[in-house]
C-alpha positions as CSV (number, residue, x, y, z in Angstrom):
1,X,43.5,158.8,167.0
2,X,42.7,156.2,164.4
3,X,45.8,155.4,162.3
4,X,44.5,152.3,160.5
5,X,43.8,154.1,157.2
6,X,47.3,155.6,157.2
7,X,49.4,152.7,158.5
8,X,48.5,149.9,156.2
9,X,49.6,146.3,156.8
10,X,53.3,145.7,155.9
11,X,54.0,149.5,155.9
12,X,57.2,148.9,157.9
13,X,58.6,146.5,155.3
14,X,57.8,149.1,152.6
15,X,60.1,151.6,154.1
16,X,62.7,149.1,155.4
17,X,65.5,150.3,153.0
18,X,65.1,153.9,154.3
19,X,65.1,152.6,157.9
20,X,68.3,150.6,157.4
21,X,70.1,153.6,155.9
22,X,68.8,156.0,158.6
23,X,69.9,153.8,161.4
24,X,73.3,153.1,159.8
25,X,73.9,156.8,159.6
26,X,73.1,157.2,163.3
27,X,75.4,154.3,164.2
28,X,78.3,155.9,162.2
29,X,77.8,159.2,164.0
30,X,77.8,157.5,167.4
31,X,80.9,155.4,166.6
32,X,82.7,158.5,165.5
33,X,81.9,160.1,168.8
34,X,82.5,157.2,171.2
35,X,84.9,154.9,169.2
36,X,87.0,157.2,167.0
37,X,89.7,154.4,166.6
38,X,87.2,152.6,164.4
39,X,87.2,155.3,161.7
40,X,89.3,153.0,159.5
41,X,86.3,150.7,159.3
42,X,83.6,153.4,158.7
43,X,83.6,152.8,154.9
44,X,83.2,149.1,155.5
45,X,80.1,149.7,157.6
46,X,78.7,152.1,155.0
47,X,79.2,149.4,152.3
48,X,77.4,146.8,154.5
49,X,74.6,149.2,155.1
50,X,74.1,149.8,151.4
51,X,74.1,146.1,150.7
52,X,71.6,145.6,153.4
53,X,69.4,148.4,152.0
54,X,69.6,146.7,148.6
55,X,68.3,143.4,150.0
56,X,65.6,145.3,151.9
57,X,64.4,147.1,148.8
58,X,64.2,143.8,146.9
59,X,61.9,142.3,149.5
60,X,59.7,145.4,150.0
61,X,56.1,144.9,149.2
62,X,54.6,146.8,146.3
63,X,51.7,149.2,146.6
64,X,50.7,152.7,147.9
65,X,51.2,153.5,151.6
66,X,50.4,156.1,154.2
67,X,47.1,157.1,152.6
68,X,48.4,156.9,149.0
69,X,51.3,159.3,149.8
70,X,54.1,156.9,149.2
71,X,54.5,154.2,146.6
72,X,56.8,151.2,146.1
73,X,56.8,149.4,142.8
74,X,59.1,148.1,140.1
75,X,60.1,151.6,138.9
76,X,61.0,152.8,142.5
77,X,62.9,149.5,143.0
78,X,65.0,150.3,139.9
79,X,65.7,153.8,141.1
80,X,66.5,152.6,144.6
81,X,69.2,150.4,143.0
82,X,70.5,153.4,141.0
83,X,70.8,155.5,144.2
84,X,72.4,152.6,146.1
85,X,74.8,151.8,143.3
86,X,75.9,155.5,143.0
87,X,76.4,155.8,146.7
88,X,78.2,152.5,146.9
89,X,80.7,153.6,144.2
90,X,81.2,157.0,145.9
91,X,81.8,155.3,149.3
92,X,84.5,153.1,147.6
93,X,86.1,156.1,146.0
94,X,86.0,158.0,149.2
95,X,87.9,155.5,151.3
96,X,91.4,156.4,149.9
97,X,90.5,160.0,149.1
98,X,89.4,160.8,152.7
99,X,92.5,159.0,154.1
100,X,94.8,161.1,152.0
101,X,93.0,164.3,152.7
102,X,92.7,163.4,156.4
103,X,89.0,164.0,156.4
104,X,87.8,160.5,157.5
105,X,84.8,160.8,159.8
106,X,81.5,159.1,160.6
107,X,79.5,162.2,159.6
108,X,80.7,162.0,156.0
109,X,79.3,158.5,155.5
110,X,76.2,159.3,157.6
111,X,75.4,162.2,155.3
112,X,75.7,159.9,152.3
113,X,73.3,157.4,153.9
114,X,70.8,160.1,154.8
115,X,71.0,161.8,151.4
116,X,70.2,158.4,149.8
117,X,67.1,158.2,152.0
118,X,66.1,161.6,150.7
119,X,66.4,160.5,147.2
120,X,64.3,157.4,147.9
121,X,61.6,159.6,149.3
122,X,61.6,161.8,146.2
123,X,61.3,158.8,143.9
124,X,58.5,157.2,145.9
125,X,56.6,160.3,146.9
126,X,53.0,160.5,145.6
127,X,52.5,163.8,147.4
128,X,54.3,167.1,146.7
129,X,55.0,167.4,150.5
130,X,56.8,164.1,150.6
131,X,58.8,165.0,147.6
132,X,59.8,168.3,149.1
133,X,60.7,166.7,152.4
134,X,63.0,164.2,150.6
135,X,64.4,167.0,148.5
136,X,65.3,169.1,151.5
137,X,66.8,166.1,153.4
138,X,69.0,165.5,150.4
139,X,69.8,169.2,150.0
140,X,71.0,169.6,153.6
141,X,73.3,166.7,153.2
142,X,74.7,168.1,150.0
143,X,75.2,171.5,151.5
144,X,77.4,170.0,154.2
145,X,79.2,167.6,152.0
146,X,80.1,170.3,149.5
147,X,82.0,172.2,152.2
148,X,83.5,169.1,153.8
149,X,87.0,170.5,153.0
150,X,86.6,172.9,155.9
151,X,90.0,174.4,155.7
152,X,90.0,175.1,151.9
153,X,88.5,178.5,150.9
154,X,87.2,177.2,147.5
155,X,85.2,174.5,149.3
156,X,83.7,176.9,151.8
157,X,82.8,179.3,148.9
158,X,81.2,176.5,147.0
159,X,79.1,175.4,150.0
160,X,77.9,178.9,150.7
161,X,76.9,179.5,147.1
162,X,75.1,176.2,146.9
163,X,73.3,176.8,150.2
164,X,72.1,180.4,149.3
165,X,70.9,179.5,145.8
166,X,69.4,176.2,147.0
167,X,67.4,178.0,149.7
168,X,66.2,180.4,147.1
169,X,65.2,177.6,144.7
170,X,63.3,175.8,147.5
171,X,61.3,179.0,148.0
172,X,60.1,178.7,144.4
173,X,59.1,175.1,144.8
174,X,57.2,175.8,148.0
175,X,55.5,178.9,146.5
176,X,54.5,176.8,143.5
177,X,53.2,174.0,145.7
178,X,51.1,176.6,147.7
179,X,49.5,177.8,144.5
180,X,48.8,174.2,143.4
181,X,47.1,173.4,146.8
182,X,45.1,176.7,146.7
183,X,43.7,175.9,143.2
184,X,43.1,172.1,143.6
185,X,42.7,171.6,147.4
186,X,45.3,168.8,147.3
187,X,49.0,168.1,146.9
188,X,48.6,164.4,146.0
189,X,49.7,163.7,142.4
190,X,47.0,161.2,141.8
191,X,44.3,163.7,142.8
192,X,46.1,166.4,140.9
193,X,45.9,164.2,137.7
194,X,42.1,163.8,138.3
195,X,41.7,167.5,138.8
196,X,43.5,168.5,135.6
197,X,41.7,166.0,133.4
198,X,38.3,167.2,134.7
199,X,39.1,170.9,134.4
200,X,37.9,172.4,131.1
201,X,39.9,175.7,131.3
202,X,43.1,175.8,133.2
203,X,43.3,178.8,135.5
204,X,46.1,181.3,134.7
205,X,47.4,180.9,138.2
206,X,48.2,177.2,137.6
207,X,50.5,178.4,134.8
208,X,52.3,180.5,137.4
209,X,52.5,177.5,139.7
210,X,54.0,175.3,137.0
211,X,56.6,178.0,136.1
212,X,57.6,178.3,139.8
213,X,57.9,174.6,140.2
214,X,59.9,174.2,137.0
215,X,62.2,177.1,138.1
216,X,62.9,175.5,141.5
217,X,63.3,172.0,140.1
218,X,65.5,173.4,137.2
219,X,67.9,174.7,139.8
220,X,68.1,171.3,141.5
221,X,68.8,169.7,138.1
222,X,71.3,172.4,137.0
223,X,69.2,173.2,133.9
224,X,70.2,176.3,132.0
225,X,69.6,179.1,132.8
226,X,69.6,177.9,136.5
227,X,73.0,176.3,136.1
228,X,75.3,179.0,137.4
229,X,76.0,177.2,140.7
230,X,77.1,173.9,139.2
231,X,80.7,174.6,137.9
232,X,81.8,176.3,141.1
233,X,80.2,173.7,143.4
234,X,81.7,170.8,141.5
235,X,85.1,172.4,141.5
236,X,85.0,173.2,145.3
237,X,83.4,170.0,146.6
238,X,85.5,167.0,147.5
239,X,85.7,165.0,144.2
240,X,83.8,161.9,145.3
241,X,81.0,164.3,146.5
242,X,81.0,166.0,143.1
243,X,80.6,162.6,141.5
244,X,77.6,161.8,143.7
245,X,76.1,165.3,143.3
246,X,76.3,165.0,139.5
247,X,74.4,161.7,139.3
248,X,72.1,160.3,141.9
249,X,70.3,163.5,143.0
250,X,69.6,164.4,139.4
251,X,68.0,160.9,138.9
252,X,65.8,161.4,142.0
253,X,64.8,164.9,140.9
254,X,63.9,163.7,137.4
255,X,61.7,160.8,138.5
256,X,59.9,163.3,140.9
257,X,59.5,165.8,138.0
258,X,58.1,163.1,135.8
259,X,55.4,162.3,138.3
260,X,54.5,166.0,138.9
261,X,54.6,166.8,135.2
262,X,52.4,163.8,134.2
263,X,49.9,164.9,136.9
264,X,49.7,168.6,136.1
265,X,50.2,168.6,132.3
266,X,47.0,166.9,131.2
267,X,44.6,167.7,128.4
268,X,44.9,171.1,126.7
269,X,47.5,172.4,129.2
270,X,50.2,170.1,128.1
271,X,50.9,171.6,124.7
272,X,51.0,175.1,126.2
273,X,53.4,174.2,129.0
274,X,55.5,171.8,126.9
275,X,57.2,174.8,125.3
276,X,58.7,175.6,128.7
277,X,60.2,172.1,129.0
278,X,61.5,172.2,125.4
279,X,63.2,175.6,126.0
280,X,64.9,174.3,129.1
281,X,66.1,171.1,127.4
282,X,67.4,172.9,124.3
283,X,69.1,175.7,126.2
284,X,70.8,173.2,128.6
285,X,72.1,171.1,125.7
286,X,73.4,174.1,123.8
287,X,74.9,175.9,126.8
288,X,76.3,172.8,128.4
289,X,78.1,171.5,125.3
290,X,79.4,174.8,123.9
291,X,80.8,176.1,127.2
292,X,82.3,172.7,128.1
293,X,84.5,173.0,125.0
294,X,86.3,176.0,126.5
295,X,87.0,174.3,129.9
296,X,90.4,172.9,130.8
297,X,89.5,172.2,134.4
298,X,88.2,168.6,134.4
299,X,85.6,169.1,137.1
300,X,84.2,172.2,135.5
301,X,84.1,170.4,132.1
302,X,82.1,167.6,133.7
303,X,79.8,170.1,135.3
304,X,78.9,171.6,131.9
305,X,78.8,168.1,130.5
306,X,76.2,167.3,133.2
307,X,74.1,170.3,132.2
308,X,74.0,169.0,128.7
309,X,73.1,165.4,129.7
310,X,70.2,166.7,131.9
311,X,69.1,168.6,128.8
312,X,69.0,165.3,126.9
313,X,67.0,163.6,129.7
314,X,64.5,166.5,129.7
315,X,63.4,165.3,126.3
316,X,61.8,162.4,128.1
317,X,59.7,164.9,130.1
318,X,58.8,166.8,126.9
319,X,57.4,163.6,125.2
320,X,56.3,161.9,128.4
321,X,55.2,158.3,127.8
322,X,56.0,154.9,129.1
323,X,58.8,154.6,126.5
324,X,60.3,158.0,127.5
325,X,60.2,157.1,131.2
326,X,62.0,153.8,130.4
327,X,64.5,155.8,128.3
328,X,65.3,158.2,131.2
329,X,65.6,155.3,133.6
330,X,68.3,153.6,131.3
331,X,70.0,157.0,130.9
332,X,70.1,157.6,134.7
333,X,71.8,154.3,135.5
334,X,74.2,154.7,132.5
335,X,75.1,158.3,133.4
336,X,75.8,157.2,137.0
337,X,78.3,154.6,135.9
338,X,80.1,156.7,133.4
339,X,80.2,160.0,135.3
340,X,81.3,158.5,138.6
341,X,83.9,156.5,136.7
342,X,85.3,159.8,135.3
343,X,85.2,161.6,138.6
344,X,86.7,158.6,140.3
345,X,90.0,158.9,138.3
346,X,90.1,162.7,139.0
347,X,89.7,162.0,142.7
348,X,92.8,159.9,142.6
349,X,95.0,162.7,141.3
350,X,97.6,163.5,144.0
351,X,97.3,167.2,143.9
352,X,96.4,170.0,146.2
353,X,92.6,170.2,146.2
354,X,92.8,174.0,146.4
355,X,94.2,173.9,142.8
356,X,92.4,173.1,139.6
357,X,92.6,169.6,138.2
358,X,93.3,170.3,134.5
359,X,93.9,168.4,131.3
360,X,97.6,168.9,131.8
361,X,97.4,166.8,135.0
362,X,96.3,163.7,133.1
363,X,98.8,164.0,130.2
364,X,100.4,160.7,129.7
365,X,98.4,159.1,132.5
366,X,97.3,156.3,130.2
367,X,100.9,155.0,130.1
368,X,101.9,155.7,133.7
369,X,98.7,154.2,135.2
370,X,97.2,152.0,132.5
371,X,94.2,150.9,134.5
372,X,93.3,154.5,135.5
373,X,93.8,155.6,131.9
374,X,91.6,152.9,130.5
375,X,88.8,153.6,133.1
376,X,88.8,157.3,132.3
377,X,88.9,156.7,128.5
378,X,85.9,154.2,128.8
379,X,84.0,156.8,130.8
380,X,84.7,159.6,128.2
381,X,83.8,157.4,125.3
382,X,80.5,156.4,127.0
383,X,79.7,160.0,127.8
384,X,80.3,160.8,124.1
385,X,77.9,158.0,123.1
386,X,80.4,155.8,121.3
387,X,79.2,152.2,120.8
388,X,79.3,149.6,122.4
389,X,79.0,151.6,125.6
390,X,76.1,152.3,127.9
391,X,76.1,156.0,126.8
392,X,75.4,154.9,123.2
393,X,72.4,152.7,124.2
394,X,71.0,155.4,126.5
395,X,71.2,158.1,123.8
396,X,70.0,155.8,121.0
397,X,66.9,154.7,123.0
398,X,66.1,158.2,124.2
399,X,66.4,159.7,120.7
400,X,64.4,156.8,119.1
401,X,61.6,157.4,121.6
402,X,61.5,161.1,120.9
403,X,61.3,160.6,117.2
404,X,58.6,158.0,117.6
405,X,56.6,160.6,119.6
406,X,57.0,163.2,116.8
407,X,59.5,165.4,118.6
408,X,61.8,165.5,115.5
409,X,63.1,169.0,115.8
410,X,64.3,168.7,119.4
411,X,65.9,165.3,118.6
412,X,67.9,166.9,115.8
413,X,69.2,169.6,118.2
414,X,70.1,166.8,120.7
415,X,72.0,164.8,118.0
416,X,73.9,167.9,116.8
417,X,74.9,168.8,120.3
418,X,75.8,165.2,121.1
419,X,78.2,165.2,118.0
420,X,79.6,168.5,119.2
421,X,80.4,167.0,122.6
422,X,82.6,164.3,121.0
423,X,85.3,167.0,120.7
424,X,85.9,167.7,124.4
425,X,85.4,164.1,125.5
426,X,88.0,162.8,123.0
427,X,90.3,165.6,124.0
428,X,90.6,163.9,127.3
429,X,91.5,160.7,125.7
430,X,94.0,162.6,123.5
431,X,95.7,163.9,126.7
432,X,95.7,160.5,128.3
433,X,97.7,158.8,125.4
434,X,99.1,161.4,123.0
435,X,100.4,164.2,125.2
436,X,103.6,164.2,127.2
437,X,103.4,165.0,130.9
438,X,105.0,168.0,132.4
439,X,107.8,167.4,134.9
440,X,107.1,166.4,137.6
441,X,104.0,164.5,136.4
442,X,100.9,164.4,138.6
443,X,100.5,160.8,139.8
444,X,97.4,159.0,141.0
445,X,96.8,157.2,144.3
446,X,96.0,153.5,144.3
447,X,93.9,151.4,146.8
448,X,91.7,148.4,146.4
449,X,88.5,150.3,147.1
450,X,88.9,152.9,144.3
451,X,90.1,150.1,142.0
452,X,86.9,148.2,142.7
453,X,84.8,151.3,142.1
454,X,86.4,152.0,138.7
455,X,86.2,148.3,137.7
456,X,82.5,148.2,138.6
457,X,81.8,151.4,136.6
458,X,83.8,150.2,133.5
459,X,82.3,146.7,133.5
460,X,78.8,148.1,134.0
461,X,79.3,150.5,131.0
462,X,80.1,147.6,128.7
463,X,77.4,145.3,130.1
464,X,74.7,147.8,129.4
465,X,76.2,148.7,126.0
466,X,76.4,145.0,124.9
467,X,73.5,143.4,126.7
468,X,70.8,146.1,127.2
469,X,67.7,144.0,126.5
470,X,67.0,143.0,130.1
471,X,67.3,146.5,131.4
472,X,65.2,148.0,128.7
473,X,62.4,145.4,129.2
474,X,62.4,145.9,133.0
475,X,62.4,149.7,132.7
476,X,59.6,149.7,130.2
477,X,57.5,147.3,132.3
478,X,58.1,149.5,135.3
479,X,57.2,152.7,133.4
480,X,53.8,151.3,132.3
481,X,52.7,151.1,135.9
482,X,53.4,154.8,136.5
483,X,52.6,156.5,133.2
484,X,49.5,155.7,131.2
485,X,50.1,155.0,127.5
């Protein structure tokens, strides 16, 4: 068998970050089995593995690999760092959380490593099959991590719901992919783009394929009306897992969706199918923000908040261009910092995980634990889009790009919904500093790892908010190599 056309020179260096994380996961599993006394150091090993993967990603050669099925470039490098940053913060938050809950185990950190590999595959895949493989690798890790509280009924219920609905959504994606292959003879996004641009009249069956793909991907993104699983899963999952689930997998799915959408929605088909994207974006913004107002459970509130934020990011798909891809890149890294920061404080609440973590639990927390109160307040203000935070820059650049592309009506909806969201974000700040705690007050745990994670997220929020120019230029340059102007 001649593998020369498939295994190009330097192919191993191109996938070295994935190799580092995959082997690290195996090492953690083996150490858990044969050296359980080292469990205290598993988080340290995971941090070192992620740092090693970051260096490997920086030195990876750029280009297309494995017969133009896999791509490494500036955009994939940025998203690799988003995935690594999100996982690193979650590992730091998990150290104290897992010790308190007595859940420390090598498989937990191994699943985080392997899930990160799945996200990298999704972002770099130039073929629908590679994207699906990465998606399913990530999904399997998430199914297990969601139910990691094995002895808590709410966690088991969340894992089962997520698994059943996730398997159903995967069927939609596979069915849509089968239609695409049957019509075009290929699953490669580059060849799909050539086919769509050269096709005068789009077959009706391709519309069915696009609807199926959007339905399956909509579930993975928790877009309305495919969002029903999100609040229950976020509430039942270990809080650090909910933080990870709400950020990095959505970024990976979005970059994969942008590739697929740019390949399929060419020519006359784009205006016809764009209405589907617009409807999902608007419905997600409206449902997410309005239902979040009624939530007192913090994790459920952040779940509906996440639905709204994905709705904002879908505007970039609707007006797809280099500027919009750069905007969604900035939004992804900003959202990872502020949402993991918010979940990080919730993870430190010393409360039975079978019970809801409500607004009453953080009443007066800003005075009892000043650092934790400030970190949560910064995350909430950034999610609301208050300057000078990363959330403001992300929304401003995204809305500016949409207006420049002529999508004024959907931008107006997004701005109105963003203003609406200020109420429930500031309500959290109100409880932190202007509400007396019930007796006995719910306290928060403290350890150097969680403190470092909250400090990184808070500093990152202000760095992007005050000095965004470098990130914007890098994201725009990266997007121009992926999306044609």
